[in-house]
N, CA and C atoms as a LAMMPS dump frame, in Angstrom:
ITEM: TIMESTEP
0
ITEM: NUMBER OF ATOMS
465
ITEM: BOX BOUNDS ff ff ff
-5.0000000000000000e+02 5.0000000000000000e+02
-5.0000000000000000e+02 5.0000000000000000e+02
-5.0000000000000000e+02 5.0000000000000000e+02
ITEM: ATOMS id mol type element x y z
1 1 1 N -402.917 474.599 335.9
2 1 2 C -403.213 476.101 335.586
3 1 3 C -404.513 475.879 335.917
4 2 1 N -404.981 477.331 336.74
5 2 2 C -406.407 477.425 337.166
6 2 3 C -406.841 478.638 335.997
7 3 1 N -408.419 478.915 336.508
8 3 2 C -408.935 480.062 335.911
9 3 3 C -409.814 480.963 337.332
10 4 1 N -409.872 481.714 337.238
11 4 2 C -410.554 482.425 338.65
12 4 3 C -410.84 483.812 337.667
13 5 1 N -412.027 484.379 338.202
14 5 2 C -412.902 485.67 338.253
15 5 3 C -411.946 486.636 339.151
16 6 1 N -411.766 486.179 340.292
17 6 2 C -410.969 487.234 341.287
18 6 3 C -409.526 486.141 341.703
19 7 1 N -408.22 485.917 340.606
20 7 2 C -407.364 484.974 341.369
21 7 3 C -406.98 485.615 342.889
22 8 1 N -406.73 484.362 343.987
23 8 2 C -406.403 484.897 344.962
24 8 3 C -404.745 485.488 344.95
25 9 1 N -404.425 486.647 345.449
26 9 2 C -403.048 487.413 345.388
27 9 3 C -402.101 485.883 346.376
28 10 1 N -402.251 485.446 347.292
29 10 2 C -401.48 484.486 347.97
30 10 3 C -400.887 483.7 347.246
31 11 1 N -402.072 482.853 346.679
32 11 2 C -401.76 481.805 345.685
33 11 3 C -400.736 482.269 344.451
34 12 1 N -400.823 483.514 344.082
35 12 2 C -400.021 483.927 342.773
36 12 3 C -398.849 484.392 343.513
37 13 1 N -398.676 484.753 344.46
38 13 2 C -397.527 485.333 345.168
39 13 3 C -396.713 483.843 345.241
40 14 1 N -397.073 483.288 345.641
41 14 2 C -396.68 481.491 345.534
42 14 3 C -395.889 481.057 344.365
43 15 1 N -396.688 481.352 343.344
44 15 2 C -396.089 480.614 342.204
45 15 3 C -397.383 479.857 341.744
46 16 1 N -398.439 479.894 341.981
47 16 2 C -399.475 479.463 341.055
48 16 3 C -399.816 480.225 339.935
49 17 1 N -400.313 478.936 338.758
50 17 2 C -400.843 479.684 337.597
51 17 3 C -402.24 479.808 337.67
52 18 1 N -402.744 481.037 337.863
53 18 2 C -403.964 481.54 337.876
54 18 3 C -404.451 482.372 337.325
55 19 1 N -404.95 482.415 336.013
56 19 2 C -405.52 483.277 335.273
57 19 3 C -406.697 484.143 335.359
58 20 1 N -406.763 485.503 335.541
59 20 2 C -408.297 485.62 335.497
60 20 3 C -409.237 485.525 334.423
61 21 1 N -409.718 484.987 334.414
62 21 2 C -410.82 484.756 333.507
63 21 3 C -412.309 484.527 333.484
64 22 1 N -413.551 484.921 333.197
65 22 2 C -414.622 484.809 333.331
66 22 3 C -415.357 483.568 332.947
67 23 1 N -415.652 482.465 333.539
68 23 2 C -416.323 481.481 332.998
69 23 3 C -417.383 481.33 332.454
70 24 1 N -417.899 482.382 332.928
71 24 2 C -419.757 482.5 331.777
72 24 3 C -419.274 482.736 330.522
73 25 1 N -418.162 483.033 329.92
74 25 2 C -417.566 483.065 328.465
75 25 3 C -417.23 481.627 328.073
76 26 1 N -417.302 480.69 328.803
77 26 2 C -416.589 479.308 328.555
78 26 3 C -415.571 479.302 328.637
79 27 1 N -414.721 477.976 327.748
80 27 2 C -413.498 477.906 328.613
81 27 3 C -412.395 477.681 327.308
82 28 1 N -411.477 479.046 327.396
83 28 2 C -410.554 479.438 326.465
84 28 3 C -409.176 478.262 326.108
85 29 1 N -409.946 476.826 325.475
86 29 2 C -408.747 475.787 325.406
87 29 3 C -409.604 475.028 324.245
88 30 1 N -408.358 474.326 323.916
89 30 2 C -408.851 473.67 322.438
90 30 3 C -409.541 472.194 322.892
91 31 1 N -410.478 471.758 322.253
92 31 2 C -410.806 470.505 322.438
93 31 3 C -409.916 469.622 322.723
94 32 1 N -410.399 468.425 323.476
95 32 2 C -409.422 467.287 324.535
96 32 3 C -408.026 467.86 324.885
97 33 1 N -408.455 469.064 325.75
98 33 2 C -406.679 469.222 325.937
99 33 3 C -406.557 469.024 327.29
100 34 1 N -407.344 468.22 327.872
101 34 2 C -407.22 467.783 329.558
102 34 3 C -407.432 467.005 330.214
103 35 1 N -406.83 465.959 330.85
104 35 2 C -406.896 464.881 331.28
105 35 3 C -407.879 464.744 332.326
106 36 1 N -407.88 465.925 333.207
107 36 2 C -408.517 466.005 334.68
108 36 3 C -409.128 467.46 334.543
109 37 1 N -410.188 467.919 334.827
110 37 2 C -410.752 469.139 335.196
111 37 3 C -411.107 469.008 336.77
112 38 1 N -410.657 469.897 337.752
113 38 2 C -411.67 469.899 338.71
114 38 3 C -412.406 471.477 339.245
115 39 1 N -413.218 471.299 339.359
116 39 2 C -414.139 472.346 339.373
117 39 3 C -415.133 472.042 340.879
118 40 1 N -414.243 472.785 341.795
119 40 2 C -414.657 472.869 343.281
120 40 3 C -415.195 473.853 343.61
121 41 1 N -416.322 473.836 344.038
122 41 2 C -417.505 474.896 344.437
123 41 3 C -417.489 476.003 343.423
124 42 1 N -417.678 475.636 342.129
125 42 2 C -417.586 476.716 340.964
126 42 3 C -419.045 476.886 340.015
127 43 1 N -419.666 475.469 339.625
128 43 2 C -420.922 475.819 338.918
129 43 3 C -421.597 476.806 339.32
130 44 1 N -421.874 476.442 340.52
131 44 2 C -423.052 477.425 341.289
132 44 3 C -422.958 478.822 340.914
133 45 1 N -421.593 479.201 341.059
134 45 2 C -421.478 480.835 340.8
135 45 3 C -421.605 481.262 339.176
136 46 1 N -422.062 480.262 338.101
137 46 2 C -422.041 480.667 336.64
138 46 3 C -423.391 481.27 336.651
139 47 1 N -424.101 481.685 335.415
140 47 2 C -425.196 482 334.939
141 47 3 C -425.796 481.013 334.357
142 48 1 N -425.133 479.878 333.587
143 48 2 C -425.409 478.675 333.171
144 48 3 C -424.37 477.769 333.004
145 49 1 N -424.627 477.147 334.217
146 49 2 C -423.819 475.729 334.741
147 49 3 C -424.149 474.367 333.674
148 50 1 N -425.014 474.691 332.752
149 50 2 C -425.273 473.69 331.542
150 50 3 C -424.303 473.52 330.839
151 51 1 N -424.198 474.865 330.479
152 51 2 C -423.396 475.381 329.341
153 51 3 C -422.133 475.33 329.466
154 52 1 N -421.305 475.358 330.99
155 52 2 C -419.967 474.949 331.386
156 52 3 C -419.984 473.531 331.526
157 53 1 N -420.908 472.483 331.598
158 53 2 C -420.672 471.352 331.852
159 53 3 C -420.585 470.667 330.399
160 54 1 N -421.048 471.644 329.223
161 54 2 C -420.74 471.157 327.583
162 54 3 C -419.404 471.478 327.558
163 55 1 N -418.958 472.773 327.835
164 55 2 C -417.43 473.179 327.776
165 55 3 C -416.619 472.045 329.097
166 56 1 N -416.832 471.819 329.812
167 56 2 C -415.872 470.634 330.624
168 56 3 C -415.624 469.583 329.588
169 57 1 N -416.712 469.072 329.076
170 57 2 C -416.958 467.949 328.157
171 57 3 C -416.022 468.089 326.9
172 58 1 N -416.225 469.162 326.369
173 58 2 C -415.607 469.394 325.148
174 58 3 C -413.931 469.487 325.337
175 59 1 N -413.403 470.184 326.317
176 59 2 C -411.855 470.15 326.936
177 59 3 C -411.591 468.934 327.542
178 60 1 N -412.468 467.794 327.684
179 60 2 C -411.809 466.882 328.389
180 60 3 C -411.021 465.978 327.13
181 61 1 N -410.098 465.363 327.542
182 61 2 C -409.572 464.466 326.125
183 61 3 C -410.4 463.049 326.51
184 62 1 N -410.538 462.369 325.771
185 62 2 C -411.131 461.002 325.627
186 62 3 C -410.982 459.561 327.162
187 63 1 N -411.893 459.411 327.857
188 63 2 C -411.604 459.004 329.181
189 63 3 C -411.198 460.078 330.299
190 64 1 N -411.229 461.471 329.714
191 64 2 C -410.67 462.349 330.779
192 64 3 C -411.695 462.193 332.238
193 65 1 N -411.093 462.978 333.188
194 65 2 C -412.089 463.026 334.404
195 65 3 C -412.339 464.36 334.639
196 66 1 N -413.384 464.384 335.38
197 66 2 C -414.068 465.806 335.737
198 66 3 C -414.085 465.389 337.669
199 67 1 N -413.763 466.216 338.335
200 67 2 C -414.359 466.189 339.563
201 67 3 C -415.214 467.621 340.086
202 68 1 N -416.18 467.29 340.152
203 68 2 C -417.085 468.567 340.255
204 68 3 C -417.984 468.621 342.021
205 69 1 N -417.44 469.763 342.63
206 69 2 C -418.621 469.816 343.544
207 69 3 C -418.939 471.26 343.7
208 70 1 N -420.458 470.595 344.226
209 70 2 C -421.27 471.976 344.78
210 70 3 C -421.951 471.78 345.885
211 71 1 N -422.344 473.061 346.635
212 71 2 C -423.299 472.82 347.78
213 71 3 C -424.438 472.123 347.45
214 72 1 N -424.732 471.176 348.533
215 72 2 C -426.484 470.907 348.154
216 72 3 C -427.265 471.575 348.921
217 73 1 N -427.84 472.427 348.412
218 73 2 C -428.949 473.696 349.11
219 73 3 C -430.542 473.311 349.5
220 74 1 N -430.246 471.811 349.086
221 74 2 C -431.682 471.184 349.586
222 74 3 C -431.415 470.255 350.835
223 75 1 N -430.287 470.734 351.581
224 75 2 C -429.921 469.802 353.083
225 75 3 C -430.661 470.809 354.156
226 76 1 N -430.918 470.294 355.343
227 76 2 C -431.736 471.084 356.325
228 76 3 C -430.896 471.717 356.516
229 77 1 N -429.661 471.971 356.781
230 77 2 C -428.99 473.031 357.163
231 77 3 C -428.776 474.283 356.342
232 78 1 N -428.646 474.025 354.954
233 78 2 C -428.559 474.898 354.063
234 78 3 C -430.146 475.762 354.207
235 79 1 N -430.99 474.732 354.312
236 79 2 C -432.344 476.025 354.229
237 79 3 C -432.983 476.695 355.563
238 80 1 N -432.087 475.928 356.33
239 80 2 C -432.192 477.097 357.884
240 80 3 C -430.953 478.172 357.676
241 81 1 N -430.1 477.89 357.234
242 81 2 C -429.203 479.189 356.877
243 81 3 C -429.597 480.028 356.013
244 82 1 N -430.458 479.54 355.191
245 82 2 C -430.836 480.662 353.829
246 82 3 C -432.007 481.746 354.623
247 83 1 N -432.603 480.95 355.772
248 83 2 C -433.713 481.947 356.429
249 83 3 C -432.87 483.039 357.272
250 84 1 N -431.421 482.834 357.87
251 84 2 C -430.683 483.519 358.466
252 84 3 C -429.961 484.544 357.7
253 85 1 N -429.392 484.136 356.536
254 85 2 C -428.655 484.67 355.911
255 85 3 C -428.819 486.015 355.287
256 86 1 N -427.883 486.832 354.839
257 86 2 C -428.207 487.942 354.177
258 86 3 C -428.08 487.665 352.984
259 87 1 N -428.957 488.231 352.254
260 87 2 C -429.21 488.232 350.661
261 87 3 C -428.172 488.926 349.955
262 88 1 N -426.984 488.356 349.956
263 88 2 C -425.697 488.468 349.294
264 88 3 C -425.874 488.808 347.637
265 89 1 N -426.681 487.697 346.925
266 89 2 C -426.614 488.004 345.588
267 89 3 C -427.142 489.265 345.046
268 90 1 N -428.103 489.766 345.838
269 90 2 C -428.531 491.38 345.286
270 90 3 C -427.099 492.273 345.149
271 91 1 N -426.067 491.779 345.966
272 91 2 C -424.854 492.944 346.181
273 91 3 C -423.805 492.355 345.486
274 92 1 N -423.772 490.964 345.451
275 92 2 C -422.138 490.616 344.819
276 92 3 C -422.665 489.507 343.509
277 93 1 N -422.323 490.111 342.83
278 93 2 C -422.614 489.339 341.021
279 93 3 C -421.851 488.105 341.208
280 94 1 N -420.902 487.796 341.865
281 94 2 C -420.27 486.137 342.068
282 94 3 C -420.829 485.301 342.827
283 95 1 N -422.161 485.762 343.231
284 95 2 C -423.023 484.719 344.548
285 95 3 C -423.541 483.565 343.809
286 96 1 N -424.228 482.886 344.377
287 96 2 C -424.902 481.548 343.932
288 96 3 C -425.843 482.039 343.12
289 97 1 N -425.698 481.851 341.888
290 97 2 C -426.71 482.061 340.314
291 97 3 C -427.703 480.658 340.413
292 98 1 N -427 479.496 340.77
293 98 2 C -427.472 478.339 340.757
294 98 3 C -427.689 477.424 342.261
295 99 1 N -429.32 477.084 342.63
296 99 2 C -429.493 476.848 343.835
297 99 3 C -429.427 475.061 343.785
298 100 1 N -428.504 474.228 343.473
299 100 2 C -428.504 472.578 343.234
300 100 3 C -428.898 472.022 344.403
301 101 1 N -429.175 471.102 344.133
302 101 2 C -429.717 469.916 345.305
303 101 3 C -428.888 468.54 344.453
304 102 1 N -428.94 467.651 345.531
305 102 2 C -428.102 466.328 344.763
306 102 3 C -428.736 466.001 343.757
307 103 1 N -430.117 465.637 343.457
308 103 2 C -430.697 465.462 342.154
309 103 3 C -430.471 466.634 341.156
310 104 1 N -430.153 467.782 341.386
311 104 2 C -429.934 468.716 340.565
312 104 3 C -428.653 468.497 339.838
313 105 1 N -427.618 468.257 340.816
314 105 2 C -426.388 468.172 340.874
315 105 3 C -426.132 466.909 339.987
316 106 1 N -426.46 465.793 339.986
317 106 2 C -426.347 464.506 339.577
318 106 3 C -426.798 464.829 338.165
319 107 1 N -428.212 465.286 337.917
320 107 2 C -428.389 465.853 336.572
321 107 3 C -427.651 466.405 335.494
322 108 1 N -427.284 467.607 336.218
323 108 2 C -426.316 468.453 335.297
324 108 3 C -424.956 467.853 335.109
325 109 1 N -424.739 466.906 335.876
326 109 2 C -423.274 466.053 335.458
327 109 3 C -423.415 465.411 334.778
328 110 1 N -424.254 464.333 334.983
329 110 2 C -424.758 463.213 334.22
330 110 3 C -425.087 463.327 332.841
331 111 1 N -425.736 464.66 332.447
332 111 2 C -425.937 465.227 330.856
333 111 3 C -425.224 464.926 329.865
334 112 1 N -423.864 465.361 330.545
335 112 2 C -422.781 465.337 329.69
336 112 3 C -421.649 464.436 329.929
337 113 1 N -421.538 463.668 331.193
338 113 2 C -420.501 462.727 331.596
339 113 3 C -421.128 461.644 332.414
340 114 1 N -420.442 460.753 332.577
341 114 2 C -420.795 459.155 333.211
342 114 3 C -420.239 459.458 334.987
343 115 1 N -420.933 459.368 335.185
344 115 2 C -420.681 459.704 336.878
345 115 3 C -420.076 458.273 337.398
346 116 1 N -419.036 457.966 337.927
347 116 2 C -418.588 456.628 338.616
348 116 3 C -418.656 456.786 340.155
349 117 1 N -418.509 457.982 340.841
350 117 2 C -418.175 458.017 342.291
351 117 3 C -418.796 459.212 342.726
352 118 1 N -419.757 459.159 343.803
353 118 2 C -420.539 459.869 344.312
354 118 3 C -419.825 460.396 345.999
355 119 1 N -419.734 461.81 346.267
356 119 2 C -419.058 461.648 347.587
357 119 3 C -420.156 462.624 348.13
358 120 1 N -420.703 462.32 349.421
359 120 2 C -421.601 463.324 350.28
360 120 3 C -420.551 463.636 351.573
361 121 1 N -420.555 464.664 351.887
362 121 2 C -419.975 465.655 352.586
363 121 3 C -420.939 466.112 353.668
364 122 1 N -419.989 466.226 354.927
365 122 2 C -420.956 467.452 355.745
366 122 3 C -420.009 467.7 357.126
367 123 1 N -419.994 468.658 357.371
368 123 2 C -419.688 468.781 358.895
369 123 3 C -419.709 470.182 359.133
370 124 1 N -419.947 470.009 360.799
371 124 2 C -419.906 471.506 361.542
372 124 3 C -418.965 472.04 361.959
373 125 1 N -418.484 473.115 360.947
374 125 2 C -417.157 473.777 361.355
375 125 3 C -417.025 474.076 362.55
376 126 1 N -417.789 474.93 362.991
377 126 2 C -417.655 475.659 364.069
378 126 3 C -417.815 474.633 365.447
379 127 1 N -418.801 473.625 365.468
380 127 2 C -418.97 472.632 366.323
381 127 3 C -418.641 471.414 366.129
382 128 1 N -417.315 471.13 366.143
383 128 2 C -416.808 469.702 365.043
384 128 3 C -417.231 468.849 366.332
385 129 1 N -417.283 469.069 367.608
386 129 2 C -417.765 467.813 368.66
387 129 3 C -418.91 467.287 367.98
388 130 1 N -419.849 467.823 367.363
389 130 2 C -421.057 467.18 366.866
390 130 3 C -420.717 466.491 365.395
391 131 1 N -419.665 466.334 364.889
392 131 2 C -419.549 465.613 363.993
393 131 3 C -419.839 464.023 363.622
394 132 1 N -419.521 463.581 364.588
395 132 2 C -419.738 462.011 365.116
396 132 3 C -421.308 461.993 364.59
397 133 1 N -421.876 462.862 365.168
398 133 2 C -423.357 462.771 364.953
399 133 3 C -424.226 462.884 363.885
400 134 1 N -423.497 464.134 363.194
401 134 2 C -423.672 464.155 361.919
402 134 3 C -423.31 463.259 360.9
403 135 1 N -422.479 462.455 360.927
404 135 2 C -421.847 461.345 360.424
405 135 3 C -423.081 460.391 360.265
406 136 1 N -423.837 460.103 361.419
407 136 2 C -425.241 458.998 361.494
408 136 3 C -425.999 459.788 360.708
409 137 1 N -426.17 461.109 361.115
410 137 2 C -427.223 461.432 359.962
411 137 3 C -427.326 461.481 359.073
412 138 1 N -426.004 461.596 358.451
413 138 2 C -425.59 461.655 356.855
414 138 3 C -426.02 460 356.297
415 139 1 N -425.747 458.906 357.137
416 139 2 C -426.063 457.656 356.838
417 139 3 C -427.126 457.294 356.582
418 140 1 N -428.386 458.268 357.475
419 140 2 C -429.491 457.676 357.474
420 140 3 C -430.489 458.601 356.315
421 141 1 N -429.902 459.938 355.881
422 141 2 C -430.299 460.527 354.689
423 141 3 C -429.306 461.508 354.457
424 142 1 N -428.869 461.051 353.191
425 142 2 C -428.049 461.855 352.538
426 142 3 C -428.387 463.206 351.938
427 143 1 N -429.505 463.222 351.325
428 143 2 C -430.391 464.216 350.695
429 143 3 C -430.628 465.716 351.69
430 144 1 N -431.149 465.042 353.092
431 144 2 C -431.003 466.129 354.053
432 144 3 C -430.561 466.551 354.536
433 145 1 N -428.998 465.734 355.116
434 145 2 C -427.73 466.189 355.826
435 145 3 C -426.662 466.53 355.249
436 146 1 N -426.586 466.135 353.506
437 146 2 C -425.486 466.138 352.983
438 146 3 C -424.937 467.634 352.675
439 147 1 N -423.957 468.404 353.29
440 147 2 C -423.523 469.74 352.802
441 147 3 C -423.116 470.239 351.593
442 148 1 N -422.059 469.118 351.06
443 148 2 C -421.433 469.202 349.704
444 148 3 C -421.382 467.964 348.873
445 149 1 N -421.91 467.91 347.793
446 149 2 C -421.694 466.725 347.254
447 149 3 C -420.605 466.986 345.892
448 150 1 N -420.084 465.776 345.996
449 150 2 C -418.809 465.864 344.886
450 150 3 C -419.004 464.496 344.009
451 151 1 N -418.667 464.544 342.649
452 151 2 C -418.859 463.478 341.883
453 151 3 C -417.386 463.539 341.205
454 152 1 N -417.331 462.274 340.576
455 152 2 C -415.976 462.082 339.889
456 152 3 C -416.759 461.14 338.539
457 153 1 N -416.542 462.122 337.531
458 153 2 C -416.746 461.46 336.201
459 153 3 C -416.21 461.527 334.93
460 154 1 N -416.404 460.759 334.152
461 154 2 C -415.622 460.309 333.002
462 154 3 C -416.162 460.84 331.84
463 155 1 N -415.497 461.151 330.381
464 155 2 C -415.907 461.417 329.399
465 155 3 C -416.355 460.113 329.084
């Protein structure tokens, strides 16, 4: 089951159970309801991601897992992109309200859960030929070249 403020019509038509819900209101589930929670590119859109992490912890069963990813806005490419992108946050209430970097994502998650694995991701979507170079840069400095950061954490 999934929750989304704007459920994707294609996924609904394919039979996925995605319910319209504003995550800023918390999670509409009982304590210890889930073995795993997956929040990919979600928390940065919330007004208070720290409250959502408390909610994730609340609804996870003991020893349950959370897989959480967010963009690393501290990366060089993100900072360059911010110079040139239109400020959509003024026009779109669902835009990024939280601008995390690797340190702040780690702190956000580790305040409530124990991080067991960190995954540093980055790719040039339009210039895929440069991805081998990016992999080298990522190994040299994860903070500077990681595009998306994912953690696997346990309650």
